[in-house]
DORODO-377178 format. One record per atom (N, C-alpha, C): residue number from 0; chain; residue in three letters; atom name; x, y, z. Coordinates in nm, 4 decimals. Layout:
DORODO-377178
[rec NUM,'A','ALA','CA',[X,Y,Z]],
...
END
This chain:
DORODO-377178
[rec 0,'A','UNK','N',[5.8616,9.5752,15.1503]],
[rec 0,'A','UNK','CA',[5.9543,9.6541,15.0723]],
[rec 0,'A','UNK','C',[5.8881,9.6966,14.9425]],
[rec 1,'A','UNK','N',[5.9075,9.8145,14.9136]],
[rec 1,'A','UNK','CA',[5.8516,9.8650,14.7893]],
[rec 1,'A','UNK','C',[5.9627,9.8824,14.6873]],
[rec 2,'A','UNK','N',[5.9262,9.8610,14.5630]],
[rec 2,'A','UNK','CA',[6.0246,9.8779,14.4545]],
[rec 2,'A','UNK','C',[6.0352,10.0260,14.4240]],
[rec 3,'A','UNK','N',[6.1560,10.0803,14.4416]],
[rec 3,'A','UNK','CA',[6.1725,10.2244,14.4252]],
[rec 3,'A','UNK','C',[6.2327,10.2620,14.2901]],
[rec 4,'A','UNK','N',[6.2239,10.1740,14.1935]],
[rec 4,'A','UNK','CA',[6.2764,10.2067,14.0599]],
[rec 4,'A','UNK','C',[6.1836,10.3021,13.9888]],
[rec 5,'A','UNK','N',[6.2470,10.3919,13.9212]],
[rec 5,'A','UNK','CA',[6.1700,10.4835,13.8369]],
[rec 5,'A','UNK','C',[6.1616,10.4274,13.6966]],
[rec 6,'A','UNK','N',[6.0676,10.4729,13.6253]],
[rec 6,'A','UNK','CA',[6.0496,10.4255,13.4888]],
[rec 6,'A','UNK','C',[6.1709,10.4578,13.4006]],
[rec 7,'A','UNK','N',[6.2393,10.5678,13.4133]],
[rec 7,'A','UNK','CA',[6.3529,10.6080,13.3308]],
[rec 7,'A','UNK','C',[6.4827,10.5375,13.3663]],
[rec 8,'A','UNK','N',[6.4870,10.4620,13.4722]],
[rec 8,'A','UNK','CA',[6.6105,10.3945,13.5134]],
[rec 8,'A','UNK','C',[6.6206,10.2522,13.4619]],
[rec 9,'A','UNK','N',[6.5330,10.2095,13.3817]],
[rec 9,'A','UNK','CA',[6.5371,10.0725,13.3314]],
[rec 9,'A','UNK','C',[6.6593,10.0547,13.2412]],
[rec 10,'A','UNK','N',[6.7348,9.9454,13.2552]],
[rec 10,'A','UNK','CA',[6.8545,9.9196,13.1757]],
[rec 10,'A','UNK','C',[6.8216,9.8484,13.0452]],
[rec 11,'A','UNK','N',[6.9271,9.8233,12.9680]],
[rec 11,'A','UNK','CA',[6.9108,9.7514,12.8417]],
[rec 11,'A','UNK','C',[6.8958,9.6030,12.8721]],
[rec 12,'A','UNK','N',[6.8215,9.5347,12.7895]],
[rec 12,'A','UNK','CA',[6.8043,9.3913,12.8094]],
[rec 12,'A','UNK','C',[6.9167,9.3168,12.7405]],
[rec 13,'A','UNK','N',[6.9329,9.1934,12.7773]],
[rec 13,'A','UNK','CA',[7.0386,9.1098,12.7194]],
[rec 13,'A','UNK','C',[7.0178,9.0912,12.5693]],
[rec 14,'A','UNK','N',[6.8973,9.0779,12.5249]],
[rec 14,'A','UNK','CA',[6.8675,9.0599,12.3824]],
[rec 14,'A','UNK','C',[6.9108,9.1832,12.3035]],
[rec 15,'A','UNK','N',[6.8853,9.3000,12.3540]],
[rec 15,'A','UNK','CA',[6.9264,9.4228,12.2855]],
[rec 15,'A','UNK','C',[7.0782,9.4321,12.2748]],
[rec 16,'A','UNK','N',[7.1480,9.3944,12.3796]],
[rec 16,'A','UNK','CA',[7.2945,9.3965,12.3758]],
[rec 16,'A','UNK','C',[7.3500,9.2938,12.2769]],
[rec 17,'A','UNK','N',[7.2920,9.1751,12.2721]],
[rec 17,'A','UNK','CA',[7.3369,9.0730,12.1773]],
[rec 17,'A','UNK','C',[7.3157,9.1173,12.0328]],
[rec 18,'A','UNK','N',[7.2042,9.1796,12.0043]],
[rec 18,'A','UNK','CA',[7.1775,9.2287,11.8685]],
[rec 18,'A','UNK','C',[7.2786,9.3369,11.8313]],
[rec 19,'A','UNK','N',[7.3098,9.4263,11.9229]],
[rec 19,'A','UNK','CA',[7.4069,9.5327,11.8970]],
[rec 19,'A','UNK','C',[7.5453,9.4759,11.8695]],
[rec 20,'A','UNK','N',[7.5887,9.3801,11.9513]],
[rec 20,'A','UNK','CA',[7.7202,9.3185,11.9322]],
[rec 20,'A','UNK','C',[7.7242,9.2423,11.7994]],
[rec 21,'A','UNK','N',[7.6157,9.1759,11.7635]],
[rec 21,'A','UNK','CA',[7.6113,9.1020,11.6357]],
[rec 21,'A','UNK','C',[7.6239,9.1967,11.5169]],
[rec 22,'A','UNK','N',[7.5534,9.3068,11.5208]],
[rec 22,'A','UNK','CA',[7.5607,9.4043,11.4113]],
[rec 22,'A','UNK','C',[7.7015,9.4618,11.3996]],
[rec 23,'A','UNK','N',[7.7626,9.4953,11.5120]],
[rec 23,'A','UNK','CA',[7.9007,9.5464,11.5083]],
[rec 23,'A','UNK','C',[7.9978,9.4405,11.4565]],
[rec 24,'A','UNK','N',[7.9781,9.3165,11.4944]],
[rec 24,'A','UNK','CA',[8.0646,9.2081,11.4453]],
[rec 24,'A','UNK','C',[8.0548,9.1908,11.2950]],
[rec 25,'A','UNK','N',[7.9337,9.1959,11.2422]],
[rec 25,'A','UNK','CA',[7.9151,9.1843,11.0966]],
[rec 25,'A','UNK','C',[7.9822,9.3006,11.0253]],
[rec 26,'A','UNK','N',[7.9713,9.4203,11.0808]],
[rec 26,'A','UNK','CA',[8.0342,9.5370,11.0183]],
[rec 26,'A','UNK','C',[8.1869,9.5233,11.0176]],
[rec 27,'A','UNK','N',[8.2461,9.4761,11.1258]],
[rec 27,'A','UNK','CA',[8.3921,9.4603,11.1333]],
[rec 27,'A','UNK','C',[8.4392,9.3528,11.0361]],
[rec 28,'A','UNK','N',[8.3686,9.2412,11.0286]],
[rec 28,'A','UNK','CA',[8.4069,9.1342,10.9353]],
[rec 28,'A','UNK','C',[8.3997,9.1841,10.7913]],
[rec 29,'A','UNK','N',[8.2976,9.2599,10.7575]],
[rec 29,'A','UNK','CA',[8.2841,9.3145,10.6221]],
[rec 29,'A','UNK','C',[8.4010,9.4067,10.5886]],
[rec 30,'A','UNK','N',[8.4405,9.4899,10.6819]],
[rec 30,'A','UNK','CA',[8.5542,9.5785,10.6591]],
[rec 30,'A','UNK','C',[8.6841,9.4996,10.6411]],
[rec 31,'A','UNK','N',[8.7043,9.3964,10.7200]],
[rec 31,'A','UNK','CA',[8.8270,9.3165,10.7086]],
[rec 31,'A','UNK','C',[8.8334,9.2399,10.5761]],
[rec 32,'A','UNK','N',[8.7201,9.1891,10.5298]],
[rec 32,'A','UNK','CA',[8.7170,9.1200,10.4006]],
[rec 32,'A','UNK','C',[8.7498,9.2179,10.2878]],
[rec 33,'A','UNK','N',[8.6949,9.3375,10.2940]],
[rec 33,'A','UNK','CA',[8.7254,9.4392,10.1920]],
[rec 33,'A','UNK','C',[8.8721,9.4772,10.1922]],
[rec 34,'A','UNK','N',[8.9299,9.4897,10.3096]],
[rec 34,'A','UNK','CA',[9.0727,9.5225,10.3198]],
[rec 34,'A','UNK','C',[9.1601,9.4103,10.2647]],
[rec 35,'A','UNK','N',[9.1269,9.2862,10.2965]],
[rec 35,'A','UNK','CA',[9.2043,9.1727,10.2456]],
[rec 35,'A','UNK','C',[9.1964,9.1640,10.0933]],
[rec 36,'A','UNK','N',[9.0803,9.1911,10.0374]],
[rec 36,'A','UNK','CA',[9.0646,9.1897,9.8917]],
[rec 36,'A','UNK','C',[9.1483,9.2997,9.8271]],
[rec 37,'A','UNK','N',[9.1485,9.4172,9.8863]],
[rec 37,'A','UNK','CA',[9.2276,9.5280,9.8321]],
[rec 37,'A','UNK','C',[9.3767,9.4958,9.8354]],
[rec 38,'A','UNK','N',[9.4227,9.4329,9.9413]],
[rec 38,'A','UNK','CA',[9.5646,9.3963,9.9519]],
[rec 38,'A','UNK','C',[9.6004,9.2926,9.8460]],
[rec 39,'A','UNK','N',[9.5131,9.1943,9.8271]],
[rec 39,'A','UNK','CA',[9.5412,9.0890,9.7287]],
[rec 39,'A','UNK','C',[9.5456,9.1466,9.5871]],
[rec 40,'A','UNK','N',[9.4503,9.2298,9.5509]],
[rec 40,'A','UNK','CA',[9.4491,9.2873,9.4171]],
[rec 40,'A','UNK','C',[9.5627,9.3872,9.3964]],
[rec 41,'A','UNK','N',[9.6071,9.4497,9.5010]],
[rec 41,'A','UNK','CA',[9.7226,9.5396,9.4903]],
[rec 41,'A','UNK','C',[9.8478,9.4602,9.4529]],
[rec 42,'A','UNK','N',[9.8662,9.3441,9.5145]],
[rec 42,'A','UNK','CA',[9.9806,9.2586,9.4801]],
[rec 42,'A','UNK','C',[9.9726,9.2072,9.3373]],
[rec 43,'A','UNK','N',[9.8532,9.1715,9.2929]],
[rec 43,'A','UNK','CA',[9.8355,9.1243,9.1551]],
[rec 43,'A','UNK','C',[9.8667,9.2359,9.0560]],
[rec 44,'A','UNK','N',[9.8189,9.3551,9.0832]],
[rec 44,'A','UNK','CA',[9.8462,9.4682,8.9948]],
[rec 44,'A','UNK','C',[9.9955,9.4995,8.9905]],
[rec 45,'A','UNK','N',[10.0628,9.4905,9.1042]],
[rec 45,'A','UNK','CA',[10.2073,9.5159,9.1084]],
[rec 45,'A','UNK','C',[10.2819,9.4136,9.0222]],
[rec 46,'A','UNK','N',[10.2383,9.2875,9.0265]],
[rec 46,'A','UNK','CA',[10.3014,9.1837,8.9441]],
[rec 46,'A','UNK','C',[10.2838,9.2132,8.7957]],
[rec 47,'A','UNK','N',[10.1631,9.2522,8.7550]],
[rec 47,'A','UNK','CA',[10.1393,9.2864,8.6144]],
[rec 47,'A','UNK','C',[10.2207,9.4089,8.5721]],
[rec 48,'A','UNK','N',[10.2294,9.5078,8.6571]],
[rec 48,'A','UNK','CA',[10.3062,9.6283,8.6247]],
[rec 48,'A','UNK','C',[10.4547,9.5952,8.6111]],
[rec 49,'A','UNK','N',[10.5069,9.5109,8.6996]],
[rec 49,'A','UNK','CA',[10.6481,9.4713,8.6914]],
[rec 49,'A','UNK','C',[10.6754,9.3896,8.5653]],
[rec 50,'A','UNK','N',[10.5785,9.3091,8.5234]],
[rec 50,'A','UNK','CA',[10.5938,9.2332,8.3982]],
[rec 50,'A','UNK','C',[10.6051,9.3286,8.2806]],
[rec 51,'A','UNK','N',[10.5232,9.4324,8.2786]],
[rec 51,'A','UNK','CA',[10.5308,9.5308,8.1698]],
[rec 51,'A','UNK','C',[10.6645,9.6044,8.1702]],
[rec 52,'A','UNK','N',[10.7157,9.6383,8.2877]],
[rec 52,'A','UNK','CA',[10.8457,9.7067,8.2968]],
[rec 52,'A','UNK','C',[10.9566,9.6156,8.2433]],
[rec 53,'A','UNK','N',[10.9538,9.4889,8.2810]],
[rec 53,'A','UNK','CA',[11.0568,9.3946,8.2348]],
[rec 53,'A','UNK','C',[11.0483,9.3745,8.0836]],
[rec 54,'A','UNK','N',[10.9266,9.3662,8.0297]],
[rec 54,'A','UNK','CA',[10.9111,9.3517,7.8845]],
[rec 54,'A','UNK','C',[10.9639,9.4737,7.8111]],
[rec 55,'A','UNK','N',[10.9351,9.5919,7.8622]],
[rec 55,'A','UNK','CA',[10.9856,9.7139,7.7992]],
[rec 55,'A','UNK','C',[11.1375,9.7192,7.7987]],
[rec 56,'A','UNK','N',[11.1985,9.6804,7.9107]],
[rec 56,'A','UNK','CA',[11.3450,9.6798,7.9185]],
[rec 56,'A','UNK','C',[11.4047,9.5786,7.8213]],
[rec 57,'A','UNK','N',[11.3432,9.4620,7.8106]],
[rec 57,'A','UNK','CA',[11.3931,9.3604,7.7178]],
[rec 57,'A','UNK','C',[11.3770,9.4049,7.5729]],
[rec 58,'A','UNK','N',[11.2650,9.4686,7.5403]],
[rec 58,'A','UNK','CA',[11.2428,9.5164,7.4039]],
[rec 58,'A','UNK','C',[11.3459,9.6223,7.3666]],
[rec 59,'A','UNK','N',[11.3752,9.7129,7.4573]],
[rec 59,'A','UNK','CA',[11.4779,9.8144,7.4303]],
[rec 59,'A','UNK','C',[11.6147,9.7502,7.4132]],
[rec 60,'A','UNK','N',[11.6436,9.6469,7.4908]],
[rec 60,'A','UNK','CA',[11.7714,9.5773,7.4793]],
[rec 60,'A','UNK','C',[11.7845,9.5081,7.3437]],
[rec 61,'A','UNK','N',[11.6766,9.4450,7.2982]],
[rec 61,'A','UNK','CA',[11.6786,9.3779,7.1676]],
[rec 61,'A','UNK','C',[11.6899,9.4804,7.0557]],
[rec 62,'A','UNK','N',[11.6181,9.5917,7.0669]],
[rec 62,'A','UNK','CA',[11.6247,9.6940,6.9623]],
[rec 62,'A','UNK','C',[11.7639,9.7550,6.9509]],
[rec 63,'A','UNK','N',[11.8350,9.7679,7.0629]],
[rec 63,'A','UNK','CA',[11.9677,9.8292,7.0591]],
[rec 63,'A','UNK','C',[12.0795,9.7280,7.0346]],
[rec 64,'A','UNK','N',[12.0465,9.5998,7.0296]],
[rec 64,'A','UNK','CA',[12.1478,9.4967,7.0056]],
[rec 64,'A','UNK','C',[12.1966,9.5028,6.8608]],
[rec 65,'A','UNK','N',[12.3152,9.4503,6.8397]],
[rec 65,'A','UNK','CA',[12.3707,9.4455,6.7043]],
[rec 65,'A','UNK','C',[12.2795,9.3608,6.6156]],
[rec 66,'A','UNK','N',[12.2593,9.4032,6.4917]],
[rec 66,'A','UNK','CA',[12.1718,9.3280,6.4013]],
[rec 66,'A','UNK','C',[12.2268,9.1882,6.3730]],
[rec 67,'A','UNK','N',[12.1375,9.0965,6.3484]],
[rec 67,'A','UNK','CA',[12.1716,8.9578,6.3201]],
[rec 67,'A','UNK','C',[12.1210,8.9257,6.1802]],
[rec 68,'A','UNK','N',[12.2031,8.8573,6.1013]],
[rec 68,'A','UNK','CA',[12.1608,8.8194,5.9664]],
[rec 68,'A','UNK','C',[12.0528,8.7119,5.9730]],
[rec 69,'A','UNK','N',[11.9693,8.7102,5.8698]],
[rec 69,'A','UNK','CA',[11.8704,8.6043,5.8565]],
[rec 69,'A','UNK','C',[11.9408,8.4803,5.8027]],
[rec 70,'A','UNK','N',[11.9047,8.3624,5.8349]],
[rec 70,'A','UNK','CA',[11.7953,8.3218,5.9220]],
[rec 70,'A','UNK','C',[11.8248,8.3570,6.0677]],
[rec 71,'A','UNK','N',[11.7216,8.3850,6.1384]],
[rec 71,'A','UNK','CA',[11.7345,8.4320,6.2759]],
[rec 71,'A','UNK','C',[11.7797,8.3220,6.3708]],
[rec 72,'A','UNK','N',[11.8522,8.3645,6.4699]],
[rec 72,'A','UNK','CA',[11.8888,8.2770,6.5800]],
[rec 72,'A','UNK','C',[11.8597,8.3536,6.7084]],
[rec 73,'A','UNK','N',[11.7824,8.2946,6.7965]],
[rec 73,'A','UNK','CA',[11.7463,8.3616,6.9221]],
[rec 73,'A','UNK','C',[11.8668,8.3752,7.0132]],
[rec 74,'A','UNK','N',[11.9719,8.2962,6.9899]],
[rec 74,'A','UNK','CA',[12.0893,8.2988,7.0778]],
[rec 74,'A','UNK','C',[12.1545,8.4366,7.0792]],
[rec 75,'A','UNK','N',[12.1645,8.5006,6.9649]],
[rec 75,'A','UNK','CA',[12.2293,8.6318,6.9590]],
[rec 75,'A','UNK','C',[12.1522,8.7346,7.0400]],
[rec 76,'A','UNK','N',[12.0205,8.7305,7.0350]],
[rec 76,'A','UNK','CA',[11.9414,8.8260,7.1109]],
[rec 76,'A','UNK','C',[11.9365,8.7898,7.2591]],
[rec 77,'A','UNK','N',[11.9415,8.6613,7.2905]],
[rec 77,'A','UNK','CA',[11.9487,8.6214,7.4314]],
[rec 77,'A','UNK','C',[12.0764,8.6731,7.4953]],
[rec 78,'A','UNK','N',[12.1841,8.6791,7.4168]],
[rec 78,'A','UNK','CA',[12.3097,8.7335,7.4687]],
[rec 78,'A','UNK','C',[12.2932,8.8810,7.5037]],
[rec 79,'A','UNK','N',[12.2110,8.9521,7.4294]],
[rec 79,'A','UNK','CA',[12.1867,9.0936,7.4598]],
[rec 79,'A','UNK','C',[12.1170,9.1088,7.5944]],
[rec 80,'A','UNK','N',[12.0327,9.0147,7.6281]],
[rec 80,'A','UNK','CA',[11.9648,9.0204,7.7574]],
[rec 80,'A','UNK','C',[12.0593,8.9899,7.8728]],
[rec 81,'A','UNK','N',[12.1476,8.8924,7.8525]],
[rec 81,'A','UNK','CA',[12.2342,8.8513,7.9631]],
[rec 81,'A','UNK','C',[12.3563,8.9408,7.9792]],
[rec 82,'A','UNK','N',[12.3801,9.0312,7.8855]],
[rec 82,'A','UNK','CA',[12.4996,9.1152,7.8949]],
[rec 82,'A','UNK','C',[12.4801,9.2350,7.9869]],
[rec 83,'A','UNK','N',[12.3661,9.2465,8.0492]],
[rec 83,'A','UNK','CA',[12.3437,9.3548,8.1444]],
[rec 83,'A','UNK','C',[12.2876,9.4815,8.0826]],
[rec 84,'A','UNK','N',[12.2340,9.4744,7.9611]],
[rec 84,'A','UNK','CA',[12.1772,9.5921,7.8950]],
[rec 84,'A','UNK','C',[12.0346,9.6205,7.9395]],
[rec 85,'A','UNK','N',[11.9818,9.5416,8.0304]],
[rec 85,'A','UNK','CA',[11.8404,9.5518,8.0646]],
[rec 85,'A','UNK','C',[11.8066,9.6733,8.1491]],
[rec 86,'A','UNK','N',[11.9037,9.7360,8.2069]],
[rec 86,'A','UNK','CA',[11.8734,9.8487,8.2946]],
[rec 86,'A','UNK','C',[11.8218,9.7993,8.4281]],
[rec 87,'A','UNK','N',[11.7355,9.8754,8.4887]],
[rec 87,'A','UNK','CA',[11.6859,9.8421,8.6215]],
[rec 87,'A','UNK','C',[11.5580,9.7593,8.6100]],
[rec 88,'A','UNK','N',[11.5700,9.6309,8.6365]],
[rec 88,'A','UNK','CA',[11.4521,9.5450,8.6423]],
[rec 88,'A','UNK','C',[11.3918,9.5546,8.7825]],
[rec 89,'A','UNK','N',[11.2626,9.5269,8.7953]],
[rec 89,'A','UNK','CA',[11.2039,9.5241,8.9297]],
[rec 89,'A','UNK','C',[11.2775,9.4242,9.0192]],
[rec 90,'A','UNK','N',[11.2728,9.4431,9.1481]],
[rec 90,'A','UNK','CA',[11.3613,9.3748,9.2428]],
[rec 90,'A','UNK','C',[11.3712,9.2225,9.2312]],
[rec 91,'A','UNK','N',[11.2642,9.1429,9.2214]],
[rec 91,'A','UNK','CA',[11.2899,8.9984,9.2149]],
[rec 91,'A','UNK','C',[11.3208,8.9478,9.0744]],
[rec 92,'A','UNK','N',[11.3156,9.0349,8.9744]],
[rec 92,'A','UNK','CA',[11.3308,8.9917,8.8357]],
[rec 92,'A','UNK','C',[11.4773,8.9704,8.7998]],
[rec 93,'A','UNK','N',[11.4987,8.8736,8.7102]],
[rec 93,'A','UNK','CA',[11.6317,8.8454,8.6542]],
[rec 93,'A','UNK','C',[11.6142,8.8232,8.5046]],
[rec 94,'A','UNK','N',[11.7251,8.8227,8.4326]],
[rec 94,'A','UNK','CA',[11.7177,8.7991,8.2880]],
[rec 94,'A','UNK','C',[11.6610,8.6610,8.2578]],
[rec 95,'A','UNK','N',[11.6722,8.5672,8.3513]],
[rec 95,'A','UNK','CA',[11.6204,8.4324,8.3282]],
[rec 95,'A','UNK','C',[11.4672,8.4296,8.3231]],
[rec 96,'A','UNK','N',[11.4000,8.5369,8.3674]],
[rec 96,'A','UNK','CA',[11.2546,8.5448,8.3584]],
[rec 96,'A','UNK','C',[11.2090,8.5878,8.2194]],
[rec 97,'A','UNK','N',[11.3047,8.6203,8.1320]],
[rec 97,'A','UNK','CA',[11.2731,8.6666,7.9971]],
[rec 97,'A','UNK','C',[11.3183,8.5622,7.8963]],
[rec 98,'A','UNK','N',[11.2339,8.5347,7.7996]],
[rec 98,'A','UNK','CA',[11.2664,8.4356,7.6962]],
[rec 98,'A','UNK','C',[11.2469,8.5000,7.5601]],
[rec 99,'A','UNK','N',[11.3461,8.4815,7.4726]],
[rec 99,'A','UNK','CA',[11.3386,8.5373,7.3372]],
[rec 99,'A','UNK','C',[11.3229,8.4237,7.2370]],
[rec 100,'A','UNK','N',[11.2282,8.4432,7.1462]],
[rec 100,'A','UNK','CA',[11.2075,8.3484,7.0375]],
[rec 100,'A','UNK','C',[11.2180,8.4253,6.9072]],
[rec 101,'A','UNK','N',[11.3105,8.3851,6.8208]],
[rec 101,'A','UNK','CA',[11.3233,8.4483,6.6891]],
[rec 101,'A','UNK','C',[11.2204,8.3823,6.5987]],
[rec 102,'A','UNK','N',[11.1215,8.4610,6.5560]],
[rec 102,'A','UNK','CA',[11.0099,8.4012,6.4836]],
[rec 102,'A','UNK','C',[11.0260,8.3993,6.3343]],
[rec 103,'A','UNK','N',[11.0620,8.5103,6.2738]],
[rec 103,'A','UNK','CA',[11.0554,8.5135,6.1274]],
[rec 103,'A','UNK','C',[11.1454,8.6207,6.0698]],
[rec 104,'A','UNK','N',[11.1891,8.5949,5.9483]],
[rec 104,'A','UNK','CA',[11.2547,8.6944,5.8644]],
[rec 104,'A','UNK','C',[11.1696,8.7044,5.7387]],
[rec 105,'A','UNK','N',[11.1304,8.8241,5.7051]],
[rec 105,'A','UNK','CA',[11.0492,8.8393,5.5846]],
[rec 105,'A','UNK','C',[11.1175,8.9375,5.4909]],
[rec 106,'A','UNK','N',[11.1237,8.8992,5.3654]],
[rec 106,'A','UNK','CA',[11.1742,8.9886,5.2615]],
[rec 106,'A','UNK','C',[11.1144,8.9425,5.1288]],
[rec 107,'A','UNK','N',[11.1191,9.0292,5.0333]],
[rec 107,'A','UNK','CA',[11.0631,8.9940,4.9036]],
[rec 107,'A','UNK','C',[11.0576,9.1179,4.8169]],
[rec 108,'A','UNK','N',[10.9861,9.1079,4.7058]],
[rec 108,'A','UNK','CA',[10.9781,9.2193,4.6127]],
[rec 108,'A','UNK','C',[10.9072,9.3395,4.6759]],
[rec 109,'A','UNK','N',[10.8061,9.3114,4.7574]],
[rec 109,'A','UNK','CA',[10.7328,9.4223,4.8176]],
[rec 109,'A','UNK','C',[10.7994,9.4737,4.9459]],
[rec 110,'A','UNK','N',[10.8902,9.3978,5.0051]],
[rec 110,'A','UNK','CA',[10.9656,9.4431,5.1231]],
[rec 110,'A','UNK','C',[11.1140,9.4263,5.0945]],
[rec 111,'A','UNK','N',[11.1793,9.5277,5.0387]],
[rec 111,'A','UNK','CA',[11.3194,9.5136,5.0000]],
[rec 111,'A','UNK','C',[11.4117,9.4928,5.1203]],
[rec 112,'A','UNK','N',[11.3760,9.5423,5.2373]],
[rec 112,'A','UNK','CA',[11.4575,9.5202,5.3560]],
[rec 112,'A','UNK','C',[11.4008,9.4017,5.4328]],
[rec 113,'A','UNK','N',[11.4892,9.3145,5.4779]],
[rec 113,'A','UNK','CA',[11.4423,9.2002,5.5561]],
[rec 113,'A','UNK','C',[11.4011,9.2487,5.6947]],
[rec 114,'A','UNK','N',[11.2818,9.2079,5.7349]],
[rec 114,'A','UNK','CA',[11.2317,9.2436,5.8668]],
[rec 114,'A','UNK','C',[11.2357,9.1205,5.9568]],
[rec 115,'A','UNK','N',[11.2880,9.1392,6.0759]],
[rec 115,'A','UNK','CA',[11.2962,9.0297,6.1722]],
[rec 115,'A','UNK','C',[11.1887,9.0503,6.2783]],
[rec 116,'A','UNK','N',[11.1166,8.9448,6.3071]],
[rec 116,'A','UNK','CA',[11.0177,8.9491,6.4146]],
[rec 116,'A','UNK','C',[11.0712,8.8668,6.5299]],
[rec 117,'A','UNK','N',[11.0908,8.9323,6.6430]],
[rec 117,'A','UNK','CA',[11.1450,8.8682,6.7615]],
[rec 117,'A','UNK','C',[11.0375,8.8747,6.8691]],
[rec 118,'A','UNK','N',[11.0040,8.7607,6.9270]],
[rec 118,'A','UNK','CA',[10.9032,8.7543,7.0322]],
[rec 118,'A','UNK','C',[10.9731,8.7443,7.1670]],
[rec 119,'A','UNK','N',[10.9328,8.8300,7.2599]],
[rec 119,'A','UNK','CA',[10.9887,8.8286,7.3953]],
[rec 119,'A','UNK','C',[10.8759,8.7923,7.4905]],
[rec 120,'A','UNK','N',[10.9005,8.6940,7.5752]],
[rec 120,'A','UNK','CA',[10.8031,8.6508,7.6749]],
[rec 120,'A','UNK','C',[10.8618,8.6744,7.8128]],
[rec 121,'A','UNK','N',[10.7867,8.7417,7.8976]],
[rec 121,'A','UNK','CA',[10.8282,8.7663,8.0359]],
[rec 121,'A','UNK','C',[10.7351,8.6891,8.1282]],
[rec 122,'A','UNK','N',[10.7944,8.6112,8.2168]],
[rec 122,'A','UNK','CA',[10.7180,8.5367,8.3164]],
[rec 122,'A','UNK','C',[10.7617,8.5839,8.4537]],
[rec 123,'A','UNK','N',[10.6663,8.6264,8.5334]],
[rec 123,'A','UNK','CA',[10.6972,8.6806,8.6664]],
[rec 123,'A','UNK','C',[10.7592,8.5725,8.7542]],
[rec 124,'A','UNK','N',[10.8501,8.6117,8.8424]],
[rec 124,'A','UNK','CA',[10.9030,8.5154,8.9393]],
[rec 124,'A','UNK','C',[10.7872,8.4574,9.0207]],
[rec 125,'A','UNK','N',[10.7821,8.3271,9.0293]],
[rec 125,'A','UNK','CA',[10.6707,8.2631,9.0982]],
[rec 125,'A','UNK','C',[10.5554,8.2302,9.0049]],
[rec 126,'A','UNK','N',[10.5643,8.2725,8.8792]],
[rec 126,'A','UNK','CA',[10.4628,8.2376,8.7801]],
[rec 126,'A','UNK','C',[10.3314,8.3115,8.7926]],
[rec 127,'A','UNK','N',[10.3278,8.4253,8.8598]],
[rec 127,'A','UNK','CA',[10.2024,8.4970,8.8788]],
[rec 127,'A','UNK','C',[10.1497,8.5639,8.7539]],
[rec 128,'A','UNK','N',[10.2368,8.5975,8.6591]],
[rec 128,'A','UNK','CA',[10.1941,8.6715,8.5413]],
[rec 128,'A','UNK','C',[10.2870,8.6387,8.4261]],
[rec 129,'A','UNK','N',[10.2332,8.6401,8.3067]],
[rec 129,'A','UNK','CA',[10.3136,8.6167,8.1870]],
[rec 129,'A','UNK','C',[10.2593,8.7072,8.0767]],
[rec 130,'A','UNK','N',[10.3513,8.7659,8.0003]],
[rec 130,'A','UNK','CA',[10.3085,8.8552,7.8928]],
[rec 130,'A','UNK','C',[10.4080,8.8437,7.7781]],
[rec 131,'A','UNK','N',[10.3641,8.8770,7.6589]],
[rec 131,'A','UNK','CA',[10.4452,8.8621,7.5385]],
[rec 131,'A','UNK','C',[10.4405,8.9907,7.4576]],
[rec 132,'A','UNK','N',[10.5537,9.0213,7.3930]],
[rec 132,'A','UNK','CA',[10.5607,9.1364,7.3034]],
[rec 132,'A','UNK','C',[10.6402,9.0945,7.1799]],
[rec 133,'A','UNK','N',[10.6007,9.1463,7.0644]],
[rec 133,'A','UNK','CA',[10.6755,9.1236,6.9397]],
[rec 133,'A','UNK','C',[10.7522,9.2488,6.9041]],
[rec 134,'A','UNK','N',[10.8801,9.2312,6.8731]],
[rec 134,'A','UNK','CA',[10.9645,9.3417,6.8288]],
[rec 134,'A','UNK','C',[11.0006,9.3161,6.6833]],
[rec 135,'A','UNK','N',[10.9775,9.4140,6.5968]],
[rec 135,'A','UNK','CA',[11.0111,9.4005,6.4565]],
[rec 135,'A','UNK','C',[11.1357,9.4864,6.4315]],
[rec 136,'A','UNK','N',[11.2377,9.4197,6.3775]],
[rec 136,'A','UNK','CA',[11.3663,9.4859,6.3588]],
[rec 136,'A','UNK','C',[11.4097,9.4671,6.2132]],
[rec 137,'A','UNK','N',[11.4744,9.5706,6.1599]],
[rec 137,'A','UNK','CA',[11.5229,9.5635,6.0225]],
[rec 137,'A','UNK','C',[11.6547,9.4864,6.0200]],
[rec 138,'A','UNK','N',[11.6672,9.3956,5.9263]],
[rec 138,'A','UNK','CA',[11.7873,9.3140,5.9097]],
[rec 138,'A','UNK','C',[11.8947,9.3959,5.8383]],
[rec 139,'A','UNK','N',[12.0243,9.3652,5.8620]],
[rec 139,'A','UNK','CA',[12.1325,9.4436,5.8005]],
[rec 139,'A','UNK','C',[12.1547,9.4141,5.6525]],
[rec 140,'A','UNK','N',[12.0723,9.3298,5.5915]],
[rec 140,'A','UNK','CA',[12.0987,9.2912,5.4522]],
[rec 140,'A','UNK','C',[12.0795,9.4004,5.3537]],
END
């Protein structure tokens, strides 16, 4: 019997196929890792953006609240948050994620109007992000 194979009919070897499959596998794994990273950072960015929205809503609520005489009490401003003046908070957020601290009242010869500094801290549900803003408000004195 004679071998009737032609030179152009030779197939691929097993080693060549294994190398090809390995290269394709590495490429697919690299793409999946990149996709997973993008999804994770997208969620982190959304949490930070929602924290900023909640802080802005709380600051507007404190600014529009009735003035409080010095010495400051955070209770009066906390009532402004719980009274529903916050507007539309992002979906998992509640007023309990916002904390108000009345920091200082300043007045004197160089500042005839008493200025109140109110600190608002927003903590994301689940603790993923926390941010703080200071609101300076003029006292009714």
